[in-house]
SEZAZA-83555 format. One line per field, with one value per residue (C-alpha): residue number from 1; x, y, z; residue in one letter. Coordinates in Angstrom, 1 decimal. Example, Ala and Ser with C-alpha at 12.3 -4.5 7.8 and 13.67 -1.06 7.14 Angstrom:
// SEZAZA-83555
k c(1|2) $
px c(12.3|13.7) $
py c(-4.5|-1.1) $
pz c(7.8|7.1) $
r c(A|S) $
//
This chain:
// SEZAZA-83555
k c(1|2|3|4|5|6|7|8|9|10|11|12|13|14|15|16|17|18|19|20|21|22|23|24|25|26|27|28|29|30|31|32|33|34|35|36|37|38|39|40|41|42|43|44|45|46|47|48|49|50|51|52|53|54|55|56|57|58|59|60|61|62|63|64|65|66|67|68|69|70|71|72|73|74|75|76|77|78|79|80|81|82|83|84|85|86|87|88|89|90|91|92|93|94|95|96|97|98|99|100|101|102|103|104|105|106|107|108|109|110|111|112|113|114|115|116|117|118|119|120|121|122|123|124|125|126|127|128|129|130|131|132|133|134|135|136|137|138|139|140|141|142|143|144|145|146|147|148|149|150|151|152|153|154|155|156|157|158|159|160|161|162|163|164|165|166|167|168|169|170|171|172|173|174|175|176|177|178|179|180|181|182|183|184|185|186|187|188|189|190|191|192|193|194|195|196|197|198|199|200|201|202|203|204|205|206|207|208|209|210|211|212|213|214|215|216|217|218|219|220|221|222|223|224|225|226|227|228|229|230|231|232|233|234|235|236|237|238|239|240|241|242|243|244|245|246|247|248|249|250|251|252|253|254|255|256|257|258|259|260|261|262|263|264|265|266|267|268|269|270|271|272|273|274|275|276|277|278|279|280|281|282|283|284|285|286|287|288|289|290|291|292|293|294|295|296|297|298|299|300|301|302|303|304|305|306|307|308|309|310|311|312|313|314|315|316|317|318|319|320|321|322|323|324|325|326|327|328|329|330|331|332|333|334|335|336|337|338|339|340|341|342|343|344|345|346|347|348|349|350|351|352|353|354|355|356|357|358|359|360|361|362|363|364|365|366|367|368|369|370|371|372|373|374|375|376|377|378|379|380|381|382|383|384|385|386|387|388|389|390|391|392|393|394|395|396|397|398|399|400|401|402|403|404|405|406|407|408|409|410|411|412|413|414|415|416|417|418|419|420|421|422|423|424|425|426|427|428|429|430|431|432|433|434|435|436|437|438|439|440|441|442|443|444|445|446|447|448|449|450|451|452|453|454|455|456|457|458|459|460|461|462|463|464|465|466|467|468|469|470|471|472|473|474|475|476|477|478|479|480|481|482|483|484|485|486|487|488|489|490|491|492|493|494|495|496|497|498|499|500|501|502|503|504|505|506|507|508|509|510|511|512|513|514|515|516|517|518|519|520|521|522|523|524|525|526|527|528|529|530|531|532|533|534|535|536|537|538|539|540|541|542|543|544|545|546|547|548|549|550|551|552|553|554|555|556|557|558) $
px c(-48.3|-49.5|-53.0|-51.9|-54.2|-51.7|-49.0|-51.4|-52.5|-48.9|-47.8|-50.5|-49.4|-45.7|-46.6|-48.8|-46.4|-42.9|-41.4|-43.4|-40.4|-42.4|-44.8|-41.8|-40.4|-43.8|-44.0|-40.5|-41.5|-44.6|-42.5|-39.9|-42.6|-43.1|-40.2|-38.0|-36.0|-34.6|-37.7|-40.2|-43.0|-41.7|-44.2|-42.9|-39.3|-40.6|-42.5|-39.4|-37.2|-39.9|-40.2|-36.4|-35.6|-38.3|-37.2|-33.5|-34.0|-35.7|-33.4|-30.1|-28.0|-29.7|-26.8|-28.4|-31.1|-28.5|-27.0|-30.4|-31.2|-27.9|-28.5|-32.0|-30.7|-28.1|-30.9|-33.0|-30.4|-27.2|-23.8|-24.1|-27.4|-25.8|-22.8|-24.8|-26.7|-23.5|-22.1|-25.3|-25.0|-21.4|-22.2|-25.1|-23.3|-19.7|-18.4|-20.2|-17.7|-20.4|-21.5|-18.0|-17.1|-20.3|-19.4|-15.8|-17.0|-19.2|-16.3|-13.9|-16.4|-17.1|-13.9|-10.5|-8.8|-6.6|-5.8|-9.5|-10.0|-7.0|-8.6|-11.8|-10.0|-8.3|-11.6|-12.8|-9.7|-10.2|-13.8|-13.6|-9.9|-9.8|-12.8|-11.9|-13.7|-12.3|-10.5|-13.0|-12.2|-8.4|-8.5|-10.1|-7.6|-4.6|-6.0|-6.4|-2.8|-1.3|-3.1|-4.5|-2.0|0.9|3.1|5.3|6.4|2.7|1.9|4.6|3.5|-0.1|1.0|3.1|-0.1|-2.3|-0.1|-0.2|-4.0|-5.4|-8.1|-9.6|-7.4|-4.1|-2.1|-2.9|-1.8|1.3|2.3|1.9|3.8|6.6|6.9|7.1|9.8|11.8|11.9|12.6|15.8|15.5|16.0|12.9|10.8|10.5|9.8|12.6|12.2|12.4|15.4|17.3|16.5|17.9|21.1|21.6|21.2|23.6|26.2|25.9|26.1|28.6|30.3|30.5|29.4|29.2|28.2|27.0|27.8|25.5|22.8|23.0|22.8|19.8|18.1|18.6|16.9|14.0|13.6|13.5|10.9|8.8|8.8|7.9|5.0|3.6|3.8|2.2|-0.6|-1.3|-1.5|-3.8|-6.0|-6.3|-7.2|-10.0|-11.2|-12.6|-15.1|-15.5|-16.5|-19.5|-20.9|-24.0|-25.3|-23.1|-25.7|-28.6|-32.0|-35.1|-35.3|-33.5|-30.3|-30.2|-28.4|-25.3|-24.8|-25.0|-22.6|-20.2|-20.1|-19.6|-16.7|-15.2|-15.2|-13.7|-10.8|-10.2|-10.2|-7.7|-5.4|-5.4|-5.3|-7.6|-8.1|-9.1|-11.3|-13.2|-13.6|-15.0|-17.5|-18.7|-19.0|-20.8|-23.3|-24.6|-26.2|-26.6|-28.0|-31.2|-29.4|-29.0|-26.3|-23.9|-24.3|-23.8|-20.7|-19.3|-20.0|-18.4|-15.3|-15.1|-15.5|-12.9|-10.5|-11.3|-13.1|-16.0|-17.2|-17.3|-19.1|-21.7|-22.1|-22.5|-25.1|-27.0|-27.1|-28.4|-31.0|-32.4|-31.9|-31.6|-33.2|-36.9|-38.0|-38.6|-34.9|-33.9|-30.6|-28.6|-30.3|-29.2|-25.7|-25.9|-26.9|-23.8|-21.5|-23.2|-22.6|-18.9|-18.3|-20.0|-23.3|-25.4|-28.5|-28.5|-28.0|-30.9|-33.1|-32.2|-33.3|-36.5|-37.4|-36.9|-39.0|-41.8|-42.1|-41.6|-42.3|-42.1|-38.8|-36.9|-33.4|-34.1|-35.4|-32.4|-29.9|-31.7|-31.7|-28.0|-27.3|-28.9|-27.0|-23.7|-24.7|-25.9|-25.8|-28.4|-31.1|-30.8|-32.9|-35.9|-35.9|-35.7|-38.3|-40.7|-40.3|-40.6|-44.0|-45.3|-48.6|-47.7|-44.8|-45.6|-44.3|-41.2|-40.1|-40.6|-38.7|-35.9|-35.7|-36.0|-32.9|-31.1|-31.9|-30.6|-27.4|-26.9|-27.2|-24.7|-22.1|-22.8|-22.6|-26.0|-26.8|-29.6|-31.4|-31.0|-32.4|-35.3|-36.1|-36.0|-38.3|-40.6|-40.9|-41.0|-44.8|-45.3|-42.7|-43.4|-43.7|-40.6|-37.7|-35.4|-36.3|-35.6|-32.4|-31.0|-32.3|-30.6|-27.4|-27.4|-27.7|-25.1|-22.6|-22.7|-20.8|-21.8|-23.0|-26.6|-26.0|-26.9|-30.3|-31.1|-30.0|-32.1|-35.1|-34.9|-34.5|-37.6|-39.6|-38.6|-39.5|-43.0|-43.6|-42.5|-44.0|-42.9|-40.8|-39.0|-38.6|-36.2|-33.7|-34.0|-33.8|-30.6|-29.1|-30.4|-28.9|-25.5|-25.6|-26.5|-23.9|-21.0|-21.8|-24.5|-24.3|-27.8|-28.2|-31.8|-32.5|-30.3|-32.3|-35.6|-34.7|-36.0|-33.3|-34.4|-34.6|-35.5|-38.4|-38.0|-36.8|-35.4|-34.6|-31.0|-31.2|-33.5|-31.9|-32.9|-35.3|-33.7|-35.6|-34.6|-35.8|-38.2|-36.8|-37.7|-37.8|-34.7|-36.9|-37.6|-38.8|-42.3|-41.0|-39.7|-38.0|-36.4|-32.8|-32.1|-28.7|-28.2|-27.0|-25.5|-24.6|-25.0|-21.5|-19.5|-20.1|-17.2|-16.2|-18.2|-21.4|-20.3|-20.1|-23.9|-24.8|-25.4|-27.0|-27.8|-31.4|-33.6|-36.9|-39.7) $
py c(53.0|56.6|57.5|59.5|58.3|59.0|57.1|54.1|54.3|54.3|51.6|49.3|50.0|49.2|46.1|44.9|46.1|46.3|47.1|50.4|52.7|56.0|55.0|54.2|57.7|59.3|57.2|58.3|62.0|61.5|59.9|62.7|65.4|64.7|67.0|64.5|65.7|64.0|64.9|63.8|61.5|57.9|56.8|59.4|58.1|54.5|55.2|56.8|53.9|51.4|52.8|53.3|49.8|48.3|50.4|49.7|46.0|46.0|48.5|48.3|49.9|53.3|55.0|58.4|57.0|55.5|58.9|60.5|57.7|58.1|61.9|61.3|58.7|61.2|63.7|61.2|59.2|61.1|60.1|56.5|56.1|57.7|55.5|52.3|53.3|54.2|50.8|49.1|51.2|50.5|46.8|46.9|48.9|48.6|50.3|53.6|56.4|59.0|56.9|56.3|60.0|61.0|58.5|59.8|63.4|62.4|60.6|63.5|65.8|63.6|61.7|63.0|59.6|59.6|55.9|55.1|57.4|55.8|52.4|53.7|55.3|52.0|50.1|52.6|52.3|48.5|49.0|52.0|52.8|51.0|52.7|54.7|57.7|57.3|60.7|62.3|59.6|59.8|63.6|63.2|60.6|62.7|65.8|63.8|62.5|65.7|68.2|66.3|63.6|65.7|62.7|63.2|59.5|58.3|60.8|59.4|55.8|56.8|58.5|55.5|53.5|55.9|56.7|53.1|53.0|53.8|56.4|59.6|62.0|60.0|62.9|65.2|62.6|62.0|65.6|65.8|62.6|63.7|66.9|65.0|62.7|65.7|67.0|63.7|61.7|58.6|56.3|57.9|58.0|54.3|51.2|49.0|46.3|48.9|50.6|47.2|46.7|50.1|49.4|46.0|47.5|50.4|48.0|45.7|48.6|50.9|49.0|50.1|53.8|56.0|59.5|61.9|59.4|56.9|59.5|60.6|57.0|56.4|59.6|58.4|55.1|57.0|59.3|56.3|54.6|57.8|58.0|54.3|54.6|57.5|55.7|52.5|54.3|56.5|53.5|51.7|54.7|55.2|51.6|51.8|55.2|53.4|51.7|54.4|57.0|54.8|54.4|56.4|55.2|53.9|54.0|51.7|52.4|50.2|51.3|48.8|49.6|49.8|47.1|49.2|49.8|46.1|45.3|47.9|46.5|43.0|44.2|46.1|42.9|41.0|43.6|43.6|39.8|39.6|42.1|39.5|41.7|39.8|42.9|45.1|42.4|41.9|45.7|46.1|43.2|44.7|48.1|46.7|44.9|48.2|49.4|45.8|44.4|43.2|41.2|37.6|37.0|39.4|37.6|34.3|35.5|36.9|33.7|31.6|33.8|33.6|29.8|29.5|31.3|28.9|31.7|29.4|31.2|34.4|32.8|31.6|35.1|36.6|34.1|34.5|38.3|37.8|35.1|36.6|40.4|41.7|39.3|38.5|35.2|33.7|34.0|30.5|29.9|31.8|29.6|26.5|27.9|28.6|25.0|23.7|26.0|24.8|21.3|21.9|23.4|20.5|22.0|19.3|19.9|23.5|22.6|20.1|22.7|25.2|22.7|21.8|25.4|26.1|23.0|24.0|27.4|26.0|22.3|21.7|23.5|20.8|22.2|22.4|18.9|17.6|19.4|18.1|14.5|14.6|16.3|13.3|10.9|12.5|12.0|8.4|6.7|4.1|6.8|7.9|5.3|5.4|9.2|9.8|7.2|9.0|12.2|10.3|8.9|12.1|13.4|17.1|17.0|17.2|14.8|16.8|16.9|13.1|12.4|14.6|12.8|9.4|10.2|11.4|8.0|6.2|8.3|7.2|3.5|4.2|4.8|1.3|-0.1|-1.8|-2.0|-4.6|-2.6|0.6|-1.0|-2.4|1.1|2.6|-0.1|0.3|4.1|4.1|4.1|6.7|9.0|8.2|11.9|13.1|13.9|14.2|10.6|9.1|11.0|9.6|6.1|6.3|7.6|4.7|2.0|3.8|3.5|-0.3|-2.5|-6.1|-8.4|-7.5|-3.8|-3.1|-4.8|-2.9|0.5|0.1|-1.0|2.1|4.4|3.0|3.2|6.9|7.7|6.2|7.9|11.5|14.4|15.2|18.1|16.0|13.1|15.3|15.2|11.5|10.9|12.9|10.9|7.7|8.4|9.3|6.0|3.9|5.7|5.3|2.1|0.3|-2.2|-2.1|0.4|-0.6|1.0|4.0|4.8|4.7|7.2|10.6|13.2|16.6|19.0|22.7|24.0|27.5|29.5|33.0|35.9|36.7|39.7|38.1|37.0|33.5|33.4|33.1|32.4|34.4|34.2|37.2|39.9|39.3|35.5|35.4|35.8|32.2|32.4|31.2|28.4|25.5|23.9|27.0|26.7|23.0|21.5|20.4|16.9|15.5|11.9|9.1|9.5|6.6|4.0|5.0|8.0|6.7|7.6|11.2|11.2|10.6|13.0|16.0|19.0|19.3|18.6|19.5|17.6|18.3) $
pz c(37.1|37.1|36.3|33.2|30.5|27.7|29.5|30.0|26.3|25.0|27.4|26.1|22.5|23.0|24.9|22.1|19.3|20.8|17.4|17.2|17.7|17.4|20.2|22.4|21.7|22.6|25.8|26.8|26.3|28.4|31.2|31.0|31.1|34.8|35.6|37.4|40.4|43.5|45.3|42.6|43.6|43.6|40.9|38.5|38.9|38.7|35.5|33.9|34.9|33.8|30.3|29.8|31.0|28.7|25.7|26.1|26.6|23.2|21.5|23.4|20.6|21.0|22.6|22.8|25.1|27.4|27.7|28.5|30.9|32.8|33.1|34.5|36.9|38.1|38.8|40.6|42.4|42.3|40.8|41.8|39.9|36.8|37.0|37.3|34.1|32.3|33.1|31.8|28.7|27.8|28.4|26.0|23.2|24.1|21.0|21.1|21.0|22.0|25.0|26.3|25.9|27.8|30.5|30.7|30.9|33.8|35.6|34.9|36.6|39.6|40.3|41.5|41.4|38.2|38.5|38.4|35.4|33.6|34.1|32.6|29.7|29.0|29.0|26.5|24.4|24.1|22.9|20.6|20.0|16.6|15.2|12.1|13.7|17.2|17.2|19.7|22.2|21.6|21.9|25.3|26.4|25.2|27.0|30.2|30.2|29.0|31.2|34.2|34.7|33.3|32.7|29.6|29.6|29.6|26.9|24.7|25.4|24.5|21.3|20.3|20.4|18.6|15.6|14.3|14.1|10.6|11.2|9.9|11.9|11.7|10.2|13.1|15.6|13.6|13.7|17.5|17.9|15.6|17.6|20.9|19.4|18.3|21.8|23.5|23.8|21.5|24.5|26.1|23.0|22.4|24.6|25.9|23.2|20.4|22.1|22.3|18.6|17.7|19.8|18.1|14.6|15.4|16.7|13.7|11.2|12.9|15.7|19.3|19.7|22.8|23.7|21.0|18.2|19.8|20.3|16.7|15.4|17.7|16.4|12.8|13.7|15.4|12.5|10.1|12.3|12.4|8.6|8.4|10.8|8.9|5.6|6.9|8.8|5.8|3.5|5.9|6.2|2.5|1.9|4.4|3.2|0.1|2.3|5.0|2.4|1.4|5.0|5.2|8.6|11.3|14.0|14.8|13.3|12.7|9.1|6.7|5.0|1.2|-0.8|-1.6|2.1|2.9|0.1|1.3|4.8|3.3|1.1|4.0|6.1|3.2|3.1|6.8|7.0|4.1|6.1|8.9|12.0|14.5|16.7|13.7|12.2|15.4|15.9|12.4|12.9|16.1|14.5|11.5|13.7|15.0|11.8|10.5|13.8|12.2|9.4|10.2|7.5|9.3|12.6|11.0|9.2|12.5|14.4|11.7|11.8|15.5|15.5|12.7|14.9|17.8|19.8|20.5|23.7|21.8|18.9|21.4|22.8|19.4|18.4|21.7|21.2|17.7|18.5|21.7|21.4|17.9|15.4|14.9|16.4|13.0|12.1|13.0|11.2|13.8|16.5|14.6|14.5|18.2|18.8|17.0|19.0|22.2|21.2|20.5|23.9|25.5|26.5|24.9|27.0|26.0|22.4|22.5|24.2|21.4|18.7|20.4|20.9|17.2|16.3|18.6|16.8|13.3|13.5|9.7|9.1|7.3|7.9|11.6|11.6|9.7|12.0|15.1|13.9|13.1|16.5|18.2|15.9|17.1|20.7|20.2|16.8|17.9|18.1|14.5|12.7|15.1|15.3|11.5|10.9|13.2|11.1|7.8|9.0|10.6|9.3|9.5|7.0|3.3|0.7|-0.3|3.3|3.8|0.5|1.7|5.1|3.4|1.3|4.5|6.0|3.0|3.0|6.6|5.5|2.8|5.4|6.7|3.1|3.5|-0.3|0.0|2.7|0.7|-2.5|-0.5|0.8|-2.6|-3.9|-1.0|-1.4|-5.2|-5.3|-2.5|-4.1|-7.7|-8.7|-6.9|-9.3|-6.2|-5.2|-8.6|-9.2|-5.9|-6.7|-10.1|-8.6|-6.1|-8.8|-11.1|-8.3|-8.3|-10.8|-10.2|-13.0|-12.4|-12.3|-15.9|-15.6|-12.4|-13.8|-16.9|-14.8|-12.5|-15.4|-17.1|-13.8|-13.4|-17.0|-16.6|-13.2|-13.8|-15.6|-19.2|-18.0|-15.4|-17.9|-20.0|-17.2|-16.7|-20.5|-20.8|-17.9|-19.4|-22.9|-21.2|-19.4|-22.5|-24.6|-22.1|-20.4|-22.3|-25.1|-26.5|-29.3|-29.7|-26.3|-27.0|-30.2|-28.3|-25.5|-26.7|-27.5|-26.4|-29.3|-28.7|-30.7|-29.5|-32.4|-31.7|-33.9|-34.3|-31.9|-29.3|-26.1|-24.9|-22.0|-18.6|-15.5|-12.4|-8.9|-8.3|-6.2|-2.6|-2.8|-0.6|2.4|3.1|6.6|5.6|3.4|5.6|2.6|1.1|2.4|2.3|1.7|-1.9|-2.7|-5.9|-6.5|-4.0|-2.8|-1.5|-4.2|-6.4|-8.4|-11.4|-9.7|-9.7|-13.5|-13.6|-10.9|-13.2|-11.5|-7.9|-6.9|-4.0|-3.2|-5.6) $
r c(X|X|X|X|X|X|X|X|X|X|X|X|X|X|X|X|X|X|X|X|X|X|X|X|X|X|X|X|X|X|X|X|X|X|X|X|X|X|X|X|X|X|X|X|X|X|X|X|X|X|X|X|X|X|X|X|X|X|X|X|X|X|X|X|X|X|X|X|X|X|X|X|X|X|X|X|X|X|X|X|X|X|X|X|X|X|X|X|X|X|X|X|X|X|X|X|X|X|X|X|X|X|X|X|X|X|X|X|X|X|X|X|X|X|X|X|X|X|X|X|X|X|X|X|X|X|X|X|X|X|X|X|X|X|X|X|X|X|X|X|X|X|X|X|X|X|X|X|X|X|X|X|X|X|X|X|X|X|X|X|X|X|X|X|X|X|X|X|X|X|X|X|X|X|X|X|X|X|X|X|X|X|X|X|X|X|X|X|X|X|X|X|X|X|X|X|X|X|X|X|X|X|X|X|X|X|X|X|X|X|X|X|X|X|X|X|X|X|X|X|X|X|X|X|X|X|X|X|X|X|X|X|X|X|X|X|X|X|X|X|X|X|X|X|X|X|X|X|X|X|X|X|X|X|X|X|X|X|X|X|X|X|X|X|X|X|X|X|X|X|X|X|X|X|X|X|X|X|X|X|X|X|X|X|X|X|X|X|X|X|X|X|X|X|X|X|X|X|X|X|X|X|X|X|X|X|X|X|X|X|X|X|X|X|X|X|X|X|X|X|X|X|X|X|X|X|X|X|X|X|X|X|X|X|X|X|X|X|X|X|X|X|X|X|X|X|X|X|X|X|X|X|X|X|X|X|X|X|X|X|X|X|X|X|X|X|X|X|X|X|X|X|X|X|X|X|X|X|X|X|X|X|X|X|X|X|X|X|X|X|X|X|X|X|X|X|X|X|X|X|X|X|X|X|X|X|X|X|X|X|X|X|X|X|X|X|X|X|X|X|X|X|X|X|X|X|X|X|X|X|X|X|X|X|X|X|X|X|X|X|X|X|X|X|X|X|X|X|X|X|X|X|X|X|X|X|X|X|X|X|X|X|X|X|X|X|X|X|X|X|X|X|X|X|X|X|X|X|X|X|X|X|X|X|X|X|X|X|X|X|X|X|X|X|X|X|X|X|X|X|X|X|X|X|X|X|X|X|X|X|X|X|X|X|X|X|X|X|X|X|X|X|X|X|X|X|X|X|X|X|X|X|X|X|X|X|X|X|X|X|X|X|X|X|X|X|X|X|X|X|X|X|X|X|X|X|X|X) $
//
């Protein structure tokens, strides 16, 4: 490192607080102030590369800095250095129109091989061509084919591709395309498959035609297609404009997006998914995940969409980008999703490593524990009971977590139809978990699902135990369930009359709205609450449909 005190000071800051974007910017300015040239002292070039590499590994979506870095590398190391950096840049943020155009300008200025340039243009087209604002790229591609390659056939083929893409400048491209078609023979204006379709339709409609009559008929077909393409592209553009007009920031920034922006991206994705074009859906997800890169929910949604479409390798890649590049370390749900994808593709060791890594960082996270236990169960059923028992008896989990895992264990036994063992477990834990509404609800549901001759006695017994154990507030729920049972299945009116019926004593004025309890704003950030996003369970499923009738609301451990 250089002896520059300011450089050293800022370097220490960004290492201590790598999220400090403004300090990174200051550090880059200090590194650039060394007036880099090809003959600069090696330490100046090294410092510049060191800071850019570190910054762009932390913030790879900052396309403007990739452009600047490539320019500096061109100065320090020539065109090869610039090209290496451009390649790194378009790998890091593959859908940046600005970065691709900057790269293309560089290659157009330094390369005479048109075939090499065409290949680069095609790579760019795959990555940015479906963007609603892709016209700067398409303008450059058209100019290259029209003026540098000078190939009318290639120009027509390119325009045929462009005019079917809904985007901001669709009408301008349509007018150019229509002009080209007007000055081109119909047989040259379309591809072979479309030409054969035209010929078949003409023959079916007008019989065998030759010469001018055939040319006229083909021209009519071409004109009809031109009108159809315009109408469809216009409709597609107008439908997307509803969402495009609401996008206020399409680039990455560390500042959060406001709620309307997040909602607009979500609705836009809903629309594109409903339209059903896989290429366009994927392009929009990738575009969305530039401004929304720090939002776990969008990564989870993208990964789930990829997996649903059997793109497991791509889902894995998306989750890895999210987990290890863009999201804070405490965002663990995307890591749990990654573990599932790794398991599906057969990488069980990697999946296990992902689970253990999460649990090392947040050892009390109940969802991670549950997912890991069931992962091991899927690998070897024999390990399940011993593993979950270890967690149930662990000292570092609180009671709500242990209750939850105990019920998970019981639900596993349910699949094996081991009723006696299940009842024994409920009876064993009824003292330890006496204050847990979640425990008693599941215990009650279990007994309600059985219909042998002793069932009524057991059901009444567990209801009575629950009522004696729980707080007055929780007793209301049990009492309501108890009354329903006695009314519908019981034959003892004496008991029915002695179960309290809840009567509201809150008297409101005619114009007063009843109180409603809402989760305070901000409570959705559950990273510090290991029990916040648990799966919710209803009845003790599997012992008959009747048990569902008594399940009532969903409950989480309390």
